[in-house]
C-alpha positions in Angstrom: 83.9 107.3 95.1 81.0 104.8 93.8 80.2 105.8 90.1 77.6 103.0 89.9 74.6 104.8 88.5 76.3 108.0 87.4 74.8 109.4 83.9 75.9 111.4 81.6 74.3 115.2 81.0 74.6 117.9 78.9 77.0 120.1 80.5 79.8 122.7 80.2 81.4 123.1 77.4 85.0 122.1 76.5 86.4 125.3 76.8 84.7 125.7 80.4 85.9 122.3 81.8 89.5 122.9 80.4 89.6 125.7 82.4 87.6 124.2 86.0 90.9 121.6 85.8 93.0 123.9 85.7 91.5 125.9 88.9 90.7 122.5 90.7 94.7 121.7 89.9 95.4 124.8 91.6 93.5 124.0 94.9 95.1 120.6 95.0 98.5 122.5 94.6 97.5 124.6 97.5 96.7 121.6 99.5 100.3 120.8 98.9 101.5 124.1 100.3 99.7 123.8 103.6 99.7 119.6 104.2 103.3 118.5 101.8 103.5 116.2 99.4 103.6 112.0 99.5 104.5 110.1 96.2 103.5 106.7 95.7 104.4 104.9 92.1 102.7 101.9 90.7 102.6 99.7 88.0 98.6 98.3 86.9 98.6 96.4 83.8 102.3 97.1 82.8 101.6 101.0 83.0 103.4 103.8 85.1 100.8 105.7 87.8 102.2 108.3 90.0 100.1 109.1 93.1 100.8 112.7 94.4 98.8 112.6 97.8 98.6 116.4 99.9 99.4 115.0 102.9 99.1 112.2 104.2 95.4 111.4 105.2 94.3 110.0 102.1 97.3 107.4 101.8 96.1 105.0 104.2 92.2 105.4 102.4 94.1 104.7 98.8 97.3 102.3 99.1 96.2 99.3 100.6 94.4 98.2 97.9 97.6 98.8 95.5 100.1 97.4 98.3 100.8 94.2 95.2 101.2 97.1 92.3 103.6 99.3 94.3 106.9 99.8 91.9 110.1 101.9 91.8 109.3 105.8 90.4 109.7 105.4 86.4 109.3 109.5 85.7 111.1 109.7 82.5 108.3 107.8 80.8 106.1 109.7 78.6 103.1 107.3 79.2 102.9 107.8 83.1 99.7 108.7 84.8 99.9 111.3 87.6 96.7 111.3 89.7 96.6 114.2 92.4 94.7 113.1 95.8 93.5 115.6 98.9 90.7 115.8 101.0 89.6 119.3 101.8 89.2 118.2 105.2 92.6 117.6 106.8 94.4 120.1 103.7 91.7 123.1 104.9 91.0 124.0 101.4 88.2 125.5 99.6 87.0 124.1 96.3 87.1 126.8 93.5 83.9 127.4 92.3 83.3 126.1 88.7 80.3 125.3 86.1 81.0 121.8 87.3 80.3 121.4 90.9 76.4 122.6 91.8 75.0 124.7 95.0 74.7 122.6 98.1 71.2 122.7 97.4 70.4 121.5 94.6 73.5 118.8 93.7 72.3 115.2 92.6 73.9 112.6 94.1 75.7 112.2 91.3 76.8 113.3 88.0 79.1 112.9 84.5 80.4 114.8 81.9 82.8 114.0 79.4 84.0 115.7 76.3 87.2 114.8 74.4 90.0 114.4 76.4 88.1 115.5 79.8 86.1 113.4 81.7 84.8 114.3 85.5 81.9 112.6 87.8 81.1 114.0 91.0 79.1 112.1 93.8 77.1 113.8 97.0 75.2 112.1 99.8 74.1 113.3 102.8 77.8 112.6 104.6 80.1 113.0 102.1 81.4 114.3 98.6 83.6 113.3 96.3 85.3 114.5 92.4 87.6 112.6 90.0 88.4 114.7 87.1 91.1 113.2 84.3 92.2 115.2 81.2 93.5 112.3 79.5 95.9 114.3 76.6 98.0 115.8 79.6 98.0 112.6 81.5 96.9 114.0 84.9 93.5 113.0 86.9 92.5 114.9 90.5 90.5 113.5 92.8 89.2 115.0 95.9 87.8 114.1 98.8 85.8 116.3 101.4 87.0 114.2 104.6 89.7 111.3 104.3 87.8 110.1 107.4 84.5 109.5 106.1 86.1 107.4 102.9 83.5 103.8 102.9 85.9 100.8 103.4 84.1 99.9 100.2 85.7 102.4 98.3 89.5 101.3 100.1 88.4 98.2 98.3 88.6 99.6 95.3 89.5 103.4 94.7 90.4 105.2 91.5 87.5 103.2 89.5 86.9 105.9 87.4 90.0 107.1 86.9 91.2 103.7 86.0 88.7 103.1 83.7 89.3 106.5 81.5 92.5 106.4 81.5 93.0 102.2 81.1 90.7 102.7 77.9 92.6 105.0 76.3 95.4 102.4 76.3 92.7 99.9 74.6 92.7 97.9 78.3 89.4 98.0 80.0 88.6 97.6 84.1 85.9 94.8 83.8 83.2 93.9 86.7 85.2 90.4 87.4 87.4 87.6 89.6 90.5 86.0 88.0 93.0 83.3 89.0 94.9 81.0 87.6 98.5 79.2 87.7 101.7 78.8 86.2 100.1 77.9 82.2 97.5 81.0 82.4 94.3 81.5 84.4 90.3 82.0 84.4 88.4 84.9 83.9 85.3 85.0 86.7 82.4 86.9 85.7 79.0 87.4 86.3 76.8 90.0 88.3 76.8 91.1 91.7 75.9 87.8 94.2 76.7 85.2 92.1 79.5 83.9 93.4 82.8 85.5 91.8 84.2 86.2 95.1 83.5 83.1 96.5 85.1 81.0 93.4 87.9 83.0 93.6 88.6 83.1 97.2 87.9 79.6 97.1 90.8 79.3 94.8 93.4 81.2 96.2 92.7 79.1 99.7 93.9 76.2 97.8 96.9 77.8 95.8 95.5 78.8 93.1 97.6 82.8 91.8 95.1 85.8 92.4 94.7 88.9 90.1 91.0 89.9 92.0 87.7 88.8 92.8 85.8 91.9 92.5 87.4 94.2 89.5 90.3 93.4 87.2 91.6 94.7 83.7 91.6 93.0 80.8 92.8 92.8 77.3 91.1 91.1 74.0 94.4 90.7 71.9 95.5 88.4 73.2 93.1 87.7 76.4 95.0 88.6 79.1 94.0 89.8 82.8 95.8 92.2 84.9 95.2 92.6 88.7 94.0 96.1 89.7 93.2 95.5 93.5 94.4 93.3 96.2 91.2 93.4 98.6 89.5 90.5 99.1 85.3 90.7 99.5 82.9 88.2 100.7 79.3 88.8 102.3 79.5 88.4 105.7 77.0 85.3 106.0 79.2 83.1 103.0 82.4 84.4 105.7 80.2 82.9 109.0 80.0 79.2 106.8 83.4 79.3 105.4 85.6 81.4 107.6 89.1 80.3 106.3 88.4 82.2 102.8 89.0 85.5 103.8 91.8 86.1 106.5 91.7 88.7 109.0 88.8 91.3 107.5 88.6 95.0 108.4 85.8 95.0 110.6 83.7 98.2 109.6 83.8 100.2 112.9 87.6 100.5 111.9 86.9 102.1 108.7 84.4 104.1 110.4 81.3 102.0 109.1 78.0 102.1 110.7 76.6 99.0 110.1 78.6 95.8 109.6 75.4 93.7 107.6 75.3 96.7 104.9 79.0 95.2 103.7 80.7 92.6 102.4 83.5 91.7 104.5 86.6 93.4 103.0 90.5 92.1 103.7 93.7 93.4 102.2 95.4 90.3 100.8 98.7 92.1 100.5 101.6 91.5 100.9 100.7 88.5 103.8 100.3 86.3 100.6 103.0 87.6 98.5 103.5 86.8 95.2 100.0 84.5 95.0 98.5 87.8 94.9 99.4 88.5 90.7 99.8 91.1 88.7 98.1 89.2 85.8 98.5 85.8 83.6 97.1 84.8 80.2 93.2 84.3 80.0 92.8 80.1 79.1 88.9 80.9 80.0 85.9 82.1 80.8 83.9 81.0 83.7 80.6 81.6 84.9 79.4 81.0 88.6 76.0 80.1 89.7 74.9 79.6 93.1 73.4 76.0 93.1 71.5 73.9 95.8 72.3 71.0 94.4 75.1 68.9 96.2 77.7 68.9 93.5 79.6 71.5 92.6 79.6 70.5 88.4 80.7 72.8 85.2 78.9 72.6 81.1 80.2 74.5 78.5 78.3 77.4 77.8 78.5 80.0 74.1 80.8 82.7 74.0 77.7 85.3 73.7 75.9 83.8 77.2 79.0 84.5 78.6 79.4 88.0 77.3 75.9 88.9 78.6 76.8 87.8 81.9 79.9 89.5 82.0 79.8 92.8 80.1 76.4 94.8 81.5 77.5 95.2 85.1 81.0 96.1 83.6 79.4 99.1 82.1 76.5 99.8 84.0 78.9 100.3 87.3 81.8 101.9 85.6 81.9 105.7 84.3 83.9 104.2 81.0 82.9 103.9 77.4 80.1 101.4 77.2 80.4 100.3 73.5 84.3 100.3 73.7 83.8 98.0 77.4 81.3 95.8 75.4 83.3 95.4 72.5 86.6 94.6 74.0 85.4 91.8 76.3 83.2 90.5 73.3 86.8 90.3 71.5 88.1 88.5 74.4 85.3 85.6 75.4 85.5 85.0 71.4 89.0 83.3 71.5 89.0 81.1 74.8 86.3 78.6 75.9 83.3 79.3 78.9 81.6 77.8 80.9 79.3 77.7 83.9 79.7 76.7 87.0 77.2 75.8 89.7 78.1 76.0 92.7 77.0 73.4 95.0 77.5 72.7 98.8 80.7 71.0 98.3 82.8 74.3 97.9 85.6 72.8 98.4 85.4 71.1 95.1 85.3 74.6 93.3 89.1 74.7 93.1 89.4 71.3 91.6 86.5 71.6 89.1 88.3 75.3 88.1 91.6 73.3 87.5 90.0 70.8 85.4 89.0 73.5 83.2 92.5 74.9 83.3 93.7 71.8 81.9 91.3 71.6 79.4 91.7 75.2 77.9 
């Protein structure tokens, strides 16, 4: 589910939210009775997450992006987040009527309710609908799609964004719209709005032997500055891929994931486990880099202020992810004030990008 543009609205009282969570959790348990349960464990930013699938339908839609974060079960830890996932079609379950779910005929495209430990987002379109619901106090989240077969490729690249945004913020971490690449000594956080060149920069560095923590969304902590990987899916505009095919090996054909128009989406490839240890779980942040596509011949680098880096990085995170916007803004602000920031003008010599980024790391 994409939650871009989700709007927080006056909604149900906390007691109604709590009742709705219980009813939807019961619906998940009913789906497990029908389809069985499949467990997968992840470690994200050092935190254990248990994904509990009702039936197999959503497993191949969700797990490829998390392949590098799969871990051994740790059921005894008190900080485990359990995410219950199911789709109505394959489990033959219907969602119970609640005050959170509008009638089909007047459903908005998306909306967001948050109160206390409870966070809920709903998305509906002509083709599909999904909900995400977190009870941070219980450490349990619910995620239901109407039909796994209609789970789009763009969501396969970064699943459960809403749940991760809410949960990580409870731990003092932030899922941010950024890329990150590095080496043994640390790495750079690559920030900027969509189509600024984040993915091109990250994938060019990956092709040159850098470690890669993500090129669209990553997790950051500011004390000390550190980046953690969330997803191992690489994204690149199809036009850029045509010019630089080596940057994104083996992209998934949209038709294979039920997409209708290739030109409407970016090319996406799941980079683990083929690239092994180069898909990093994270590293210290030594610098912030703001790429900008340039028509100049050379790729160049100039220092910029922390304020410039913050204004380039925070707005897209706040607008795209349904979390606490002020907390995310403050967290990114603390990070950029602790490390140097640079503008990276991406010239026509894209092969020079890794050399320039390596120079940034040497200086840092």
